N, C-alpha and C positions, 0 to 999 in steps of 0.2 A: 360099112358096106357088107361086112360078113353077115350080120344079122339079116339084112335085106335079101341077100342071096339065099340064105337059109330059109327065109320066109317063102320066097318064090319056089324053091325046091320042094318044101313041105306042101305048098299049095298044089303044085303039079302032081305030086304023089298022092294027093287026097288026104293028107294029114292036116286037116283044117285047124284043129286045136293048137298044134305045134306051130302052124303058120301064123296064127293070130298072135301068139306069144312072141314069135320072132319079129313080126311087124312092129309090135309095141316096143320091143327092145331096140329095134333099129331107130325108131323115132326118138326114144329117150337118149340113146347114145349120140345120135346126131345133134340133138339139142344140147346135151351136156358139153360136147366138144366144139359146139358152134359151127358145125358143117351145114350151112344153110341149104346148099344145093342137095345134099344127101337127105336132109330132113324133108325138103319139098317132094323129092321123088318117093320117099318112104310114105308120106301122107297120101300121095296120089295112088300108089300101088295098093296100099292098105284100103283106101276108099273103094277102088275098083273091086278088090277082093270082097269087101263087105257087101257092095251092091250086087255082085254076082251070087252072093250067098243069101240074097233076099233080106239084107239088113240095110234097107235103103236110107233111112234117116242117119244112121251112124256113118254109112259110106259117104253120103253127101256132106256130112260134117268134115270128114277127112279130106274130101276133094276140095271143099271150100278153104280149108286150112292150107292145102297145097297151093291154091291160088295166091293166098297171102304170102306164103314163103317164096314162091316163084317171083312175085312182084318185088319183094325185098331183095332178092338176088339179082333182079334186073332182067329176068328171062321172059320178056314180053311175048315172044312167039309161043313159048310153052303155056303162058297164061291163056292165049287165044285157043290153043289146042284143048286145054282142059275145059274151058268155057264151052267150046263146041261139043265136047263129050258130054258134059253135064246137061246142056240143052237137049241133047238127044235122049236123055233119060226122062225128060218131062214130056207129057203129051201136049201141053199148052205152054207156049213161051211166056205168056203173061204170068203164069205161076212162077216161072223161073225169075222173071224180072222183078216181081214183087218180093220174092223171098231172098234172093242171093246177090242182087246187084246193088 
């Protein structure tokens, strides 16, 4: 969780390179120690970070991974929330349905 908090702090302070490293460290640490919920949140926040920085494809990959992790964790309401967010990123829902569902 420390890496994720650091990532968010770096992002808020405009230190994007440091934020990216901290997000990646958060994902790796969560995976290594099998903290499914932390890994799901880290992928989601990293995905949002990337999309907001105009790295759409990479961001969508991490958001999609967060969906999988949230499903594994059993957080179905969170799955619905992330899907809704992702749908909002697309101009046409058919593109979303063909690519990510």
